[in-house]
C-alpha positions in Angstrom: -24.1 12.2 5.0 -22.5 9.2 4.5 -22.3 11.0 -0.1 -20.4 13.6 1.9 -18.7 11.4 4.1 -17.4 10.0 0.8 -16.7 12.7 -0.9 -14.6 14.2 1.7 -12.6 11.0 2.0 -12.1 11.4 -1.8 -11.1 14.9 -1.9 -8.2 14.6 1.4 -7.2 11.4 -1.2 -6.4 14.3 -4.1 -4.7 16.4 -2.1 -2.5 14.2 -0.6 -1.6 12.9 -3.7 -2.3 15.3 -6.9 -2.3 18.3 -4.1 -3.9 21.8 -4.7 -2.3 22.9 -7.1 -1.0 26.2 -5.7 2.6 26.5 -5.2 2.9 28.5 -2.1 0.5 25.8 -0.1 1.5 25.6 3.7 -1.0 22.4 4.6 1.1 19.7 5.6 -0.9 17.3 4.6 -0.9 19.0 1.0 0.9 17.5 -2.0 1.9 20.6 -3.2 3.6 22.8 0.1 7.0 21.8 -0.1 8.1 20.0 3.2 5.3 17.2 2.0 6.4 13.4 2.1 5.3 12.0 -1.0 3.3 7.5 0.0 1.9 5.3 -2.7 -2.2 5.3 -2.7 -2.4 1.9 -0.1 -0.3 4.6 2.6 -2.9 7.6 0.5 -6.6 6.5 1.3 -5.3 5.1 4.6 -4.1 8.6 5.2 -6.8 10.6 3.9 -9.4 7.8 6.6 -7.7 9.6 9.4 -7.4 13.5 8.3 -11.0 13.3 7.4 -11.3 11.3 11.4 -9.6 14.2 12.6 -11.5 16.8 10.6 -8.2 18.0 9.8 -7.2 21.0 6.8 -8.6 20.4 3.5 -7.1 23.3 0.7 -9.8 24.7 -1.7 -8.5 23.5 -5.1 -6.2 26.0 -7.4 -7.5 27.6 -10.4 -5.3 25.6 -12.5 -6.6 21.9 -10.9 -9.6 20.7 -13.1 -12.9 20.4 -11.4 -13.3 16.5 -10.8 -17.1 15.7 -8.4 -19.0 17.0 -10.3 -18.2 17.0 -14.3 -20.3 13.5 -15.2 -23.5 15.3 -13.5 -23.3 18.5 -15.1 -22.2 16.6 -18.4 -25.4 14.5 -18.1 -27.7 17.1 -17.3 -27.5 18.3 -21.2 -27.7 17.9 -24.8 -29.6 14.6 -25.4 -28.9 15.4 -29.0 -25.9 16.6 -28.4 -23.9 14.3 -31.6 -26.8 14.1 -33.4 -27.3 17.6 -34.2 -24.1 18.2 -35.5 -22.6 18.4 -39.3 -19.9 15.8 -39.6 -18.4 14.8 -42.2 -18.3 10.7 -41.3 -19.9 8.6 -43.6 -21.6 6.5 -39.9 -23.2 10.1 -39.6 -26.8 8.6 -39.6 -26.4 5.7 -38.1 -24.4 7.0 -34.4 -27.4 10.3 -34.0 -29.6 9.1 -31.4 -27.0 8.9 -28.5 -25.9 5.4 -30.3 -29.2 3.4 -28.8 -28.1 1.0 -31.4 -25.0 -0.1 -29.3 -25.5 -2.9 -27.3 -21.8 -4.0 -26.9 -18.5 -2.8 -27.6 -15.7 -2.8 -30.1 -11.8 -0.9 -30.0 -13.3 0.0 -33.3 -16.5 0.8 -32.1 -15.1 2.6 -29.3 -12.9 5.1 -30.8 -15.1 5.5 -33.9 -18.1 7.5 -31.2 -14.5 8.8 -28.8 -13.3 10.6 -32.1 -17.5 11.9 -33.2 -17.9 13.5 -30.1 -14.2 14.7 -29.2 -14.8 16.5 -32.4 -17.4 19.3 -30.4 -15.7 18.5 -27.0 -19.3 16.7 -25.6 -18.6 13.5 -24.3 -22.4 12.1 -23.0 -23.4 10.0 -26.3 -20.3 7.6 -25.3 -20.6 8.2 -21.3 -24.4 7.0 -22.1 -23.5 4.2 -24.5 -20.4 3.3 -21.4 -23.1 3.2 -18.9 -25.4 0.9 -21.0 -23.1 -1.4 -22.0 -21.0 -1.9 -18.3 -24.3 -2.4 -16.7 -25.3 -5.0 -19.3 -24.7 -8.2 -18.4 -24.7 -9.7 -21.9 -23.7 -6.6 -23.0 -21.1 -6.6 -20.9 -20.5 -10.5 -22.5 -20.8 -9.7 -25.5 -18.4 -6.9 -25.3 -13.8 -6.9 -26.9 -14.9 -11.1 -28.8 -11.4 -11.8 -29.5 -11.3 -11.7 -32.9 -8.5 -12.6 -36.4 -5.4 -10.1 -34.8 -4.8 -6.8 -36.1 -2.2 -6.0 -38.6 0.5 -3.2 -37.2 -1.2 -1.1 -39.9 -4.3 -0.9 -38.3 -2.8 -0.7 -34.9 -1.6 2.4 -35.4 -4.6 4.1 -37.7 -7.2 3.0 -34.7 -4.5 4.1 -32.2 -3.2 7.5 -34.2 -0.2 8.7 -32.0 -1.2 8.0 -28.7 1.4 4.8 -28.1 1.9 4.7 -24.3 0.5 2.1 -23.1 -0.3 2.0 -18.8 -1.7 -1.4 -19.0 -4.1 -1.4 -16.0 -4.2 -5.1 -15.7 -7.1 -5.4 -13.4 -9.9 -3.7 -16.0 -8.6 -6.3 -18.4 -8.4 -9.5 -16.2 -11.9 -9.4 -15.6 -13.5 -9.0 -18.1 -11.3 -12.0 -19.7 -13.5 -13.7 -16.4 -16.4 -12.6 -17.5 -16.3 -14.7 -20.4 -14.9 -18.0 -18.7 -18.0 -19.1 -18.8 -19.1 -18.1 -22.0 -19.6 -21.0 -24.7 -22.9 -20.5 -24.8 -24.4 -19.8 -28.2 -25.7 -16.4 -26.7 -22.7 -15.4 -26.3 -20.1 -16.6 -28.2 -22.1 -15.8 -31.8 -22.9 -12.1 -31.6 -24.6 -9.8 -34.4 -22.4 -7.5 -35.8 -22.7 -3.7 -34.8 -22.5 -1.6 -37.9 -19.9 -1.0 -39.9 -17.1 -0.5 -37.9 -17.7 -4.4 -36.0 -14.4 -6.0 -35.7 -15.6 -8.5 -37.6 -15.8 -12.2 -36.7 -16.7 -13.4 -33.4 -16.5 -16.7 -33.0 -14.9 -17.6 -30.7 -12.5 -20.8 -31.0 -12.1 -23.6 -28.6 -9.5 -22.4 -25.7 -6.7 -23.6 -23.9 -6.0 -23.7 -20.3 -4.9 -20.1 -19.9 -6.6 -18.1 -22.8 -9.6 -16.6 -23.1 -12.4 -15.3 -25.3 -12.0 -11.1 -24.8 -9.5 -9.2 -26.5 -7.3 -8.5 -23.5 -4.3 -5.8 -25.6 -8.0 -4.1 -27.2 -9.4 -3.5 -23.7 -5.9 -2.2 -22.7 -5.9 0.3 -25.4 -9.5 1.8 -24.8 -9.3 2.1 -21.4 -5.3 4.2 -22.9 -8.1 6.1 -24.2 -10.8 6.4 -22.1 -10.0 6.2 -19.2 -8.1 9.7 -19.3 -11.7 11.8 -18.7 -13.0 11.8 -15.7 -16.4 12.2 -17.5 -15.9 8.5 -18.6 -14.8 7.2 -15.5 -17.7 8.6 -13.3 -19.5 6.5 -15.6 -17.5 3.7 -15.9 -18.1 3.4 -11.5 -21.9 4.0 -12.0 -22.6 1.4 -13.9 -20.8 -1.7 -12.2 -22.7 -0.6 -9.0 -25.2 -1.1 -10.9 -24.5 -4.2 -11.9 -22.5 -5.8 -9.5 -25.6 -7.1 -7.1 -26.6 -8.7 -10.3 -23.5 -10.4 -12.6 -20.9 -12.7 -11.1 -18.1 -10.3 -12.8 -17.7 -7.4 -14.2 -15.3 -4.8 -15.7 -14.0 -1.9 -14.3 -10.5 -0.2 -14.4 -8.9 2.1 -11.6 -10.4 0.1 -8.9 -7.3 0.7 -6.5 -8.9 4.9 -6.3 -10.1 5.3 -2.9 -13.0 6.3 -4.8 -14.2 2.7 -5.2 -13.1 1.1 -1.7 -16.8 2.1 -0.7 -19.1 0.0 -3.2 -17.9 -0.9 -6.4 -14.3 -2.4 -4.9 -16.1 -4.6 -2.9 -19.0 -5.4 -4.8 -16.7 -6.6 -7.6 -14.4 -8.7 -5.1 -17.1 -10.9 -3.6 -18.2 -10.9 -8.0 -14.9 -12.5 -8.8 -15.2 -14.4 -5.4 -18.2 -16.7 -7.1 -16.6 -17.8 -8.9 -16.6 -21.8 -10.4 -13.3 -23.2 -9.5 -12.4 -24.1 -13.1 -12.7 -20.3 -13.6 -10.5 -19.3 -10.5 -8.0 -21.4 -12.3 -7.8 -20.1 -15.9 -7.7 -16.6 -14.5 -4.9 -17.5 -12.0 -3.1 -18.7 -14.8 -4.1 -15.9 -17.2 -2.5 -13.6 -14.6 1.0 -15.5 -13.7 1.3 -14.8 -17.4 1.7 -10.8 -16.2 4.9 -9.1 -15.4 5.9 -7.9 -11.5 4.4 -4.7 -11.7 1.2 -5.7 -13.1 1.0 -8.5 -10.3 2.5 -6.1 -8.0 -0.3 -3.5 -8.0 -3.4 -6.3 -8.5 -1.9 -7.4 -4.6 -1.6 -3.7 -3.6 -5.1 -3.0 -5.0 -6.5 -6.1 -2.7 -4.2 -4.8 0.6 -5.6 -1.5 0.0 -9.4 -2.7 0.3 -8.2 -5.3 3.5 -6.6 -2.5 5.1 -9.0 0.2 4.8 -12.4 -2.0 5.8 -9.9 -3.3 8.7 -9.1 0.4 10.3 -12.2 1.5 9.2 -13.8 -1.2 11.7 -13.5 -2.1 14.9 -13.2 -6.1 15.0 -12.6 -7.3 17.9 -14.3 -10.5 19.1 -17.9 -9.4 19.8 -17.4 -8.2 16.1 -14.7 -11.2 13.7 -12.7 -9.7 11.2 -14.1 -13.1 9.8 -17.9 -12.0 8.9 -16.8 -8.8 6.6 -17.4 -9.2 3.2 -15.6 -6.5 1.9 -12.0 -8.2 3.8 -12.8 -12.5 2.9 -14.0 -11.2 -0.6 -11.6 -9.4 -1.4 -9.0 -12.2 0.6 -10.2 -14.8 -2.5 -8.9 -12.0 -4.6 -6.0 -12.5 -3.6 -5.5 -16.2 -3.1 -6.0 -15.7 -7.3 -3.3 -13.6 -7.9 -0.9 -14.8 -5.2 -1.2 -18.7 -7.3 -0.6 -16.3 -10.4 2.3 -15.1 -8.4 3.8 -18.9 -8.3 2.5 -19.9 -12.0 4.2 -17.0 -12.9 7.5 -17.4 -10.7 10.5 -20.2 -11.0 9.0 -22.9 -10.8 10.3 -27.1 -10.1 7.0 -29.5 -10.6 10.0 -32.3 -11.0 12.3 -33.3 -8.2 10.0 -34.1 -5.3 10.6 -37.1 -3.0 8.9 -39.8 -3.2 5.9 -41.3 -0.6 7.0 -43.5 1.9 6.6 -47.2 0.7 5.1 -48.4 4.2 2.6 -46.6 5.5 2.9 -44.8 8.8 2.1 -47.3 11.8 -1.1 -46.2 13.6 -2.5 -47.0 17.1 -3.2 -50.9 17.9 -5.4 -49.7 19.7 -9.1 -48.2 19.6 -9.5 -44.7 19.5 -12.0 -42.3 21.5 -13.6 -41.8 17.6 -14.1 -45.7 16.8 -15.5 -46.6 20.0 -17.8 -43.7 19.2 -18.8 -45.6 15.4 -17.0 -43.0 13.9 -14.2 -43.3 11.8 -10.7 -42.3 12.4 -9.6 -38.9 12.5 -6.2 -39.2 10.0 -8.7 -40.3 7.2 -9.4 -37.6 5.7 -5.7 -36.6 5.3 -3.4 -33.6 5.3 -5.9 -30.7 3.8 -4.5 -29.9 0.2 -6.5 -26.0 -1.2 -9.0 -27.1 -3.7 -7.5 -24.5 -6.0 -4.3 -25.5 -6.0 -5.2 -28.7 -6.9 -6.5 -27.7 -9.8 -3.5 -25.6 -10.9 -1.7 -28.9 -10.7 1.0 -27.2 -8.4 2.1 -26.6 -5.3 3.8 -23.0 -3.0 6.8 -24.7 -2.5 7.0 -26.3 -6.2 8.4 -21.8 -6.5 11.6 -21.6 -6.0 11.8 -17.7 -6.9 7.7 -16.0 -7.4 7.9 -13.2 -9.7 7.2 -11.1 -6.3 7.9 -11.8 -2.5 5.6 -13.9 -0.7 6.4 -11.5 1.9 4.0 -8.7 0.0 0.7 -10.6 0.7 1.5 -10.7 4.3 -1.8 -7.7 5.4 -0.4 -6.7 9.4 -3.2 -5.1 10.4 -5.3 -7.9 9.9 -3.3 -10.0 11.2 -3.2 -7.8 14.6 -7.2 -7.3 14.5 -7.6 -11.7 13.2 -8.9 -13.7 16.6 -7.1 -16.5 15.7 -8.7 -19.2 18.4 -12.0 -18.5 16.5 -10.2 -18.4 13.3 -9.0 -22.1 13.9 -12.3 -23.2 15.3 -14.0 -22.2 11.5 -10.8 -24.0 10.1 -11.5 -27.3 11.3 -15.4 -27.0 11.4 -15.1 -26.8 7.4 -18.3 -24.3 7.5 -19.8 -22.7 4.6 -21.0 -20.4 6.3 -17.6 -19.0 9.2 -14.2 -18.1 6.9 -11.4 -19.1 8.3 -8.2 -17.3 7.1 -6.0 -20.2 7.9 -7.4 -21.3 4.8 -5.9 -18.4 2.5 -2.0 -19.0 4.8 0.0 -16.7 2.7 -2.0 -13.3 4.6 -0.9 -14.2 8.0 2.2 -13.9 9.2 4.5 -16.6 10.5 3.5 -15.0 14.2 -0.3 -16.0 13.6 0.1 -19.0 11.9 2.5 -20.1 14.2 -0.8 -19.2 17.0 -2.9 -21.7 14.4 -0.6 -24.7 15.3 0.0 -24.5 18.8 -4.1 -24.2 19.0 -4.0 -27.1 17.0 -1.5 -30.1 18.9 -3.2 -28.2 22.3 -6.2 -30.0 20.6 -5.0 -33.0 19.7 -3.2 -33.3 23.4 -6.1 -32.6 25.0 -8.0 -35.3 22.9 -5.3 -37.6 22.9 -6.0 -37.0 27.0 -10.0 -37.7 26.9 -9.0 -41.3 25.2 -6.9 -42.2 27.7 -9.5 -41.0 30.1 -12.7 -43.3 28.7 -9.7 -46.5 28.2 -9.9 -46.2 31.9 -13.0 -46.5 32.5 -13.9 -48.9 29.7 -10.5 -51.0 30.7 -10.7 -50.8 34.2 -6.8 -50.2 34.0 -4.6 -47.2 34.6 -3.2 -45.7 31.4 -1.3 -42.5 31.8 -2.7 -39.5 30.1 0.6 -37.4 29.0 4.0 -38.4 26.8 6.3 -38.9 30.1 10.3 -39.5 29.9 12.1 -40.2 32.8 16.3 -39.8 32.2 19.3 -40.0 33.4 21.8 -36.8 32.4 24.5 -39.3 31.6 22.7 -41.6 30.1 20.3 -39.1 27.9 19.6 -40.1 24.2 20.0 -44.4 25.5 17.3 -43.5 27.9 15.0 -41.1 25.7 15.5 -43.3 22.4 15.0 -46.1 23.7 12.1 -45.2 25.3 10.9 -43.3 22.3 11.5 -46.4 19.9 9.3 -48.8 22.6 6.0 -45.8 22.1 6.6 -45.9 17.7 6.2 -49.4 17.9 3.5 -50.4 20.2 1.3 -47.0 20.2 2.6 -44.0 17.9 -0.6 -42.0 18.9 1.5 -41.8 22.1 3.4 -39.2 20.5 1.0 -36.9 20.1 0.4 -36.9 24.1 1.5 -33.8 25.7 5.2 -34.3 26.9 6.4 -34.0 30.2 10.4 -35.1 31.4 11.6 -36.0 34.4 15.9 -36.1 34.9 16.2 -39.0 37.5 16.9 -37.4 40.6 15.9 -34.4 40.1 13.2 -32.4 42.1 12.2 -29.9 39.1 8.2 -30.6 37.7 8.6 -29.7 34.0 5.7 -26.7 33.3 7.8 -26.1 29.9 11.6 -25.6 31.0 12.1 -29.2 31.7 11.4 -30.1 28.3 13.4 -27.2 27.0 16.2 -28.2 28.3 15.6 -31.8 27.3 15.8 -31.0 23.6 18.7 -28.9 24.3 20.5 -32.1 25.9 19.7 -34.3 23.3 20.7 -32.3 20.6 23.9 -31.3 21.8 24.3 -35.2 22.2 22.9 -36.4 18.1 24.8 -33.3 16.7 28.0 -34.4 18.2 30.4 -35.1 15.1 32.2 -37.8 17.4 28.7 -40.0 17.1 28.9 -39.7 13.4 25.8 -40.2 12.4 26.1 -36.0 11.1 29.0 -34.3 10.0 29.7 -30.8 10.2 31.3 -28.0 7.7 33.1 -24.9 9.7 32.9 -23.1 6.9 29.3 -22.8 6.8 28.7 -23.8 10.8 25.9 -26.0 9.1 25.6 -29.9 9.9 24.5 -32.7 7.1 23.2 -36.6 6.7 26.6 -38.7 6.9 26.2 -41.2 4.0 28.8 -43.3 5.8 27.1 -43.3 9.2 27.5 -46.5 11.1 24.1 -46.1 12.8 21.1 -47.6 11.9 17.9 -46.2 10.0 16.4 -46.6 13.8 18.3 -43.9 14.7 17.7 -41.9 12.3 13.5 -41.9 12.8 14.1 -41.4 16.5 16.0 -37.1 15.6 13.0 -37.1 13.0 10.8 -37.7 16.2 12.6 -35.3 18.1 12.3 -32.8 16.0 9.0 -33.3 15.7 8.4 -33.2 19.4 9.8 -30.1 19.6 7.1 -28.7 16.7 4.9 -30.3 18.4 5.4 -29.3 22.3 6.1 -25.2 21.5 9.7 -25.6 22.3 12.8 -24.5 19.4 16.2 -26.8 19.2 19.7 -25.3 18.7 20.1 -27.5 15.1 21.4 -25.7 12.0 20.7 -27.7 8.7 20.9 -26.2 5.5 17.5 -24.7 4.2 17.2 -27.6 1.6 16.6 -30.2 4.3 13.3 -28.3 5.1 12.4 -28.6 1.8 13.1 -32.3 1.6 10.2 -32.5 4.2 8.1 -30.4 2.9 8.6 -33.3 -0.2 10.8 -31.3 -2.5 14.4 -33.1 -3.3 17.5 -31.0 -3.2 18.6 -29.6 -6.7 21.7 -28.1 -7.9 21.0 -24.1 -6.7 20.1 -26.0 -3.3 24.2 -26.2 -3.0 24.7 -22.9 -2.4 23.8 -22.9 1.2 24.5 -26.9 1.9 27.5 -27.0 0.1 28.9 -23.6 -1.6 32.3 -24.9 -2.3 30.7 -28.0 -4.5 28.5 -25.2 -6.2 30.8 -22.7 -6.7 32.7 -25.3 -8.5 29.9 -26.6 -10.7 29.0 -23.0 -11.3 31.8 -22.5 -12.9 32.0 -25.0 -14.8 28.9 -24.7 -16.6 30.1 -21.1 -17.4 33.5 -21.8 -18.6 34.5 -21.0 -22.0 36.4 -23.4 -23.4 36.4 -26.5 -24.0 35.6 -28.5 -20.7 36.8 -31.6 -21.7 41.1 -31.1 -22.7 41.0 -28.6 -20.5 39.2 -30.2 -16.9 39.5 -33.8 -18.3 36.7 -34.9 -15.5 34.5 -38.0 -16.6 31.3 -39.0 -14.5 32.6 -40.9 -11.8 33.4 -38.4 -8.8 35.4 -38.9 -5.4 34.1 -39.0 -2.0 35.8 -39.9 1.5 33.8 -42.4 4.3 33.8 -41.9 7.6 37.3 -42.8 8.3 38.6 -40.3 5.4 39.0 -43.3 2.9 38.8 -42.6 -0.7 35.2 -43.8 -2.4 35.3 -43.7 -5.9 31.8 -43.5 -7.3 29.7 -43.9 -10.9 27.2 -40.5 -11.7 26.5 -43.1 -14.7 27.8 -46.3 -16.0 31.0 -46.5 -16.3 31.1 -43.1 -15.6 35.0 -43.0 -15.3 34.8 -43.6 -19.0 32.6 -41.0 -19.6 33.8 -37.5 -20.0 32.6 -34.5 -19.3 32.1 -31.9 -22.1 30.0 -28.5 -23.3 27.4 -30.9 -24.2 27.0 -32.9 -21.3 28.1 -30.8 -18.9 24.5 -30.1 -17.4 23.4 -32.9 -17.0 27.1 -33.9 -15.4 26.1 -31.1 -13.1 22.4 -32.1 -12.4 23.5 -35.5 -11.7 26.1 -34.2 -9.5 23.7 -32.4 -7.2 21.0 -35.3 -7.4 23.7 -37.6 -6.1 25.3 -35.5 -3.4 21.6 -33.9 -2.2 19.4 -37.5 -2.3 21.0 -40.6 -3.3 23.8 -40.3 -0.9 21.9 -40.0 1.8 18.5 -41.1 1.3 18.6 -44.3 3.6 19.4 -41.8 6.4 17.1 -38.5 5.4 13.8 -41.0 4.6 14.1 -43.1 8.1 14.3 -39.1 9.5 11.5 -38.1 7.5 9.0 -41.1 8.8 10.2 -40.4 12.4 8.9 -36.5 11.4 5.8 -37.2 9.8 4.5 -39.6 13.0 4.4 -36.7 14.9 3.0 -34.1 12.6 1.3 -36.3 9.9 -2.5 -34.8 11.0 -0.7 -31.6 11.6 -1.9 -29.0 9.5 2.2 -27.4 9.8 2.4 -28.7 5.6 -0.9 -26.7 4.7 0.1 -23.3 6.6 4.1 -23.1 6.5 6.9 -22.8 3.8 10.2 -24.5 4.2 12.1 -20.9 5.6 8.9 -20.9 8.5 9.3 -24.3 9.1 13.4 -23.6 9.7 11.7 -20.6 12.2 9.3 -22.9 14.1 12.2 -25.5 15.1 15.1 -23.3 15.1 13.7 -19.9 16.5 15.2 -16.7 15.4 18.3 -15.9 15.6 18.4 -12.3 15.7 18.0 -11.1 18.9 17.3 -8.0 19.9 17.1 -7.0 23.8 15.7 -4.0 23.5 12.3 -5.1 21.6 12.4 -8.0 25.2 13.0 -4.8 27.4 9.8 -3.2 25.9 7.1 -6.2 26.3 9.1 -7.3 30.1 6.6 -7.2 32.8 7.2 -7.0 36.5 5.8 -8.3 39.8 6.3 -8.9 43.9 7.3 -4.9 44.0 9.1 -4.1 41.1 8.6 -1.9 38.4 9.6 -0.6 35.1 11.1 3.1 37.0 13.0 0.5 40.1 16.2 1.7 40.7 17.2 -2.1 40.5 15.2 -2.7 37.1 17.1 0.8 35.3 20.1 -1.4 36.6 19.7 -4.2 35.0 18.9 -3.8 31.9 22.3 -1.5 31.4 24.0 -4.3 32.9 22.5 -6.9 30.6 22.6 -4.0 27.2 26.4 -3.6 28.3 27.5 -8.0 28.3 28.3 -9.4 25.0 26.7 -11.9 22.4 27.3 -14.8 24.1 26.5 -13.5 27.5 23.1 -12.4 26.3 23.0 -15.9 24.8 23.8 -17.2 27.9 21.2 -15.3 30.3 18.6 -16.2 27.6 19.3 -19.8 28.7 19.0 -19.2 32.2 16.1 -17.6 32.0 13.9 -19.2 29.1 15.2 -23.2 28.5 16.6 -21.7 25.4 19.3 -19.1 24.1 17.6 -18.5 20.9 14.0 -15.9 20.5 10.7 -17.1 19.2 9.1 -17.0 15.8 8.4 -13.4 15.6 11.4 -11.9 17.9 12.3 -11.2 21.4 9.4 -8.7 21.6 7.1 -11.4 21.4 8.9 -13.5 24.9 6.7 -12.6 27.8 9.0 -12.6 30.3 8.7 -11.6 34.2 11.3 -10.4 37.1 10.1 -10.4 40.1 11.6 -9.4 43.5 12.9 -12.5 45.5 13.5 -9.9 49.0 16.0 -7.5 49.6 20.0 -7.1 49.4 21.5 -10.9 49.7 24.6 -12.7 48.6 22.5 -15.8 46.7 22.3 -15.4 42.6 19.4 -14.5 41.2 17.0 -17.6 40.0 14.3 -18.4 37.2 11.2 -20.7 36.5 12.3 -21.2 33.2 8.8 -23.0 32.5 6.9 -19.6 32.9 9.8 -16.9 31.6 10.1 -15.5 35.1 13.4 -14.5 36.8 13.8 -13.7 40.6 16.0 -11.1 41.2 16.8 -9.9 45.0 17.3 -6.4 45.5 20.7 -6.0 45.4 23.2 -2.7 46.3 24.9 -1.8 43.9 25.1 -2.2 40.5 28.6 -4.1 40.7 27.1 -6.9 43.2 24.3 -7.0 40.3 26.2 -7.7 37.5 29.0 -10.0 39.6 25.7 -12.0 40.8 24.3 -12.7 37.3 26.9 -13.1 35.9 27.6 -16.0 37.9 23.8 -17.6 38.3 24.1 -17.5 33.8 27.7 -18.9 33.3 27.1 -21.8 36.2 23.6 -22.6 36.0 23.0 -26.8 35.4 20.2 -28.6 36.7 16.7 -28.2 38.1 16.0 -27.7 42.0 12.7 -26.6 44.0 12.9 -23.3 45.8 
């Protein structure tokens, strides 16, 4: 039954990708029909599975199409001595008879020799048997295609004949190279010659970090010749299924084809994922030299297997996707490709921010773990991926990968992942349970944000339990929350003074749940009061009149003011506010260039970061680099630059000692540009930024933030999405108190809201949710509720921003609804008790 199902799925796949061959075919799910829309291999594999489940129509192959499925069985059932019974004009005819039983491993020359002999009689069964024997033997496979002295062009030409087209299949060559990762044993490195067609000297010299003992180009040339024959491909599949349970690595081709999805590819992934760390790193280094198309094809291969397994199984809280060996193994293999993608991209491993000179202050009081005789939680430090450490790089070192990081995200996996369970496995770090949070590249921002939310909440609950224990042990009543009581008119003074005291006395309190109270107001903070608190603090802090940040009217972005009169403590407190916003899941209306988030993640700003931080300066420096005339004679600039202080007075700064005497020339202009960017983005604001980063890390130092997120995702966490899709919000909104989607007032409400301008829509969002930004994932992820608040009345609509609830009276007509709603969102400020 299983074999029959597999055969049908394969037929559907070939029907979708190749067609039946009948030009007048009317089957809408056949590639030969006139109206069929072509699809890639991944989409075809998924659709083939769906068609099988639906018992969709299958076309009969047209006589012009080749017979595929049974070819190997038919050919292997006869002619044990097909080649030996022929009279061939070949010098090795006697040594290759009896199905080449003396061939225990392969070289490029030997494969071509056997292929030519069998091709003369069009009987490939002896070659199929050789391939089956070698590829089902771990020892034979390790000894095959060993690197030797390079071939000359004449030798390659004689080997390949007229067949010069290269369809490089990176999967089999890389896997074969991985076979040699642990090969430095005498048995595998010094093998005997194979007849007169042997490749000669197989002694392996000491390999570099990204070198292997396999001749990859030879493997590619061989596969180009062999895999055009479907009978030979079937032999590979059968051999690999036999081989995979017994060895750690295997060689394969066409792993992305659907006939491999069920057995061969999962076995391949399981074998590769068991490699030792050093071998995985060598694979990543090797693959990093591959082309963009090769990397993309490997990504698609592993993604296809993950998607196939997710769609063909019903994963839920009882049947976790974390327990599926094939999905886990292919995700681990995808991690190797991910780091190859990073290594092969545009790397910057030099410009790193210096670590804080002083360690972050710890609480002066004992923690719960210390009271129980255990070590502090944060002694382990932030999590680092072992493969990242082995390779000596970080994701943030890559300015531009070979293919976009987004291509590594698997959306079907994200949909079935039980994040609460996955987070538990992530924290426990047990070998028995795999967590996809250890491979964050495969998760989208929404899923990672949920994992961060669980981490933050658990820390809050932990701090709360510790406080209760202190109360019992010490007999004094302590506050289980980070409570801030502030006056609206003095919000900066009240908030920052309080946070400064906490940061100095007991910084662990910053990891308690935030609870804000506005003096003289009755609102209870269930999240909404905190949202407004953050918004008001940000408005005050980033007011250009205060002078802590400068504002660029052209880019609409803020930057640290190098001439600010404020002390470092003020910037530390701003960093704390940003950290608290992430920690308490609040979105801030903050406008920084991307380089700020890169610097928070440990990377210094460079020339290319000026593109969004200071585009005018960037363009000027770019033109300087590209200038074809004499820079010294025509531009007459030196290594001294000018800037203005807080009061508009000009200030001069030497990029080098006596910079005013050093002209910029064609030879040193790159140095000038690099030092200019270094000064503007790093040195001039070093004091301010270090204080800012220190405050940010006071809250997030124990968080998996840096492990899970890239700089652009950190910006999304802090600022939310600027794209407001109110149609998506309408789709996900729920109703209460007697309203439903078809109620008259609800239809009129959405018609009114969609007619608002951009600014009015933001005011509505601010009124209802406490922020005018969309959460990570867009407005479709916002759970808004519209509840009935009585019959027609002159009262204004009200809201519970803590729970995203809009209380809407049932107004008699749309005009009144519009007038009341606009007045409510325009003049709303403050909190009261209803």
